[in-house]
C-alpha positions as CSV (number, residue, x, y, z in Angstrom):
1,M,2.0,0.1,-16.4
2,G,2.9,0.6,-12.8
3,K,1.2,2.4,-10.0
4,K,2.3,5.9,-9.1
5,I,2.7,7.0,-5.5
6,Y,3.0,10.5,-4.1
7,V,5.7,11.0,-1.3
8,G,5.5,14.3,0.6
9,N,7.3,16.0,3.5
10,L,10.7,14.8,2.2
11,S,14.0,16.1,3.5
12,Y,15.7,18.4,1.0
13,D,18.6,15.9,1.2
14,T,16.7,12.9,0.1
15,S,17.9,11.6,-3.3
16,D,16.2,9.6,-6.0
17,A,18.4,6.6,-5.1
18,G,17.6,6.8,-1.4
19,L,13.9,7.0,-2.2
20,A,14.1,4.0,-4.5
21,E,16.0,2.1,-1.9
22,A,13.4,2.7,0.8
23,F,10.5,1.6,-1.5
24,S,12.3,-1.4,-3.0
25,A,11.7,-3.3,0.2
26,H,8.1,-3.5,-0.9
27,G,8.5,-4.5,-4.5
28,T,10.0,-3.4,-7.8
29,V,10.5,0.3,-8.2
30,L,10.1,1.4,-11.8
31,S,11.1,5.0,-11.1
32,A,11.7,7.3,-8.2
33,R,11.9,11.0,-9.0
34,T,12.3,13.9,-6.5
35,I,10.8,17.1,-7.8
36,V,13.2,20.0,-8.0
37,D,12.8,23.7,-8.5
38,R,13.8,24.5,-12.1
39,D,15.5,27.7,-11.2
40,T,17.5,26.7,-8.1
41,G,17.8,22.9,-8.6
42,R,16.8,22.4,-5.0
43,S,14.3,19.7,-4.0
44,K,10.7,20.9,-3.5
45,G,10.2,18.4,-0.7
46,F,8.1,15.9,-2.6
47,A,8.5,13.0,-5.1
48,F,6.8,10.4,-7.1
49,V,7.6,6.7,-7.0
50,E,6.2,4.2,-9.5
51,M,5.9,0.6,-8.4
52,S,5.4,-2.3,-10.8
53,T,2.1,-3.5,-9.5
54,E,-0.9,-2.1,-7.6
55,D,-0.4,-4.6,-4.8
56,E,3.2,-3.5,-4.3
57,A,2.1,0.1,-4.3
58,R,-0.5,-0.6,-1.6
59,S,2.0,-2.4,0.4
60,A,4.5,0.5,0.2
61,I,1.9,3.1,1.1
62,S,0.7,1.2,4.2
63,A,4.2,0.4,5.3
64,L,5.9,3.7,4.7
65,N,3.3,6.4,5.4
66,G,4.5,8.2,8.6
67,V,7.9,6.5,8.6
68,N,11.0,8.6,9.3
69,L,13.2,9.0,6.2
70,D,16.3,11.2,6.4
71,G,15.0,12.9,9.5
72,R,11.5,13.7,8.3
73,Q,8.2,11.9,8.8
74,I,7.1,11.2,5.2
75,K,3.5,11.2,3.9
76,V,2.9,8.5,1.3
77,N,-0.4,8.4,-0.7
78,E,-1.7,7.1,-4.0
79,S,-0.9,9.7,-6.6
80,I,-3.9,11.4,-8.2
81,D,-3.5,12.6,-11.8
82,K,-4.2,16.3,-12.1
83,P,-6.3,17.2,-15.1
84,R,-4.5,19.4,-17.5
85,P,-6.3,22.3,-19.1
86,D,-7.0,22.1,-22.9
87,R,-4.6,24.2,-24.9
88,Y,-5.9,26.1,-27.8
């Protein structure tokens, strides 16, 4: 299983393919998904990228945090799984 990375402050024009291309310089990208509003279909300005190894993820985080992508200075951090409430 790969390591998930949070990417914030994205331009609304950044595509999944553009995101994968930016991160692929630092290893194998298993997935790159921009989060979109379900009603409008417009990007919410953040995404998740999954790298194949923890070392590749660390490399991408250190290299890309604060870099300009599509006109915006992106924030790149390790993704933290949010606990889901129990459903009854």
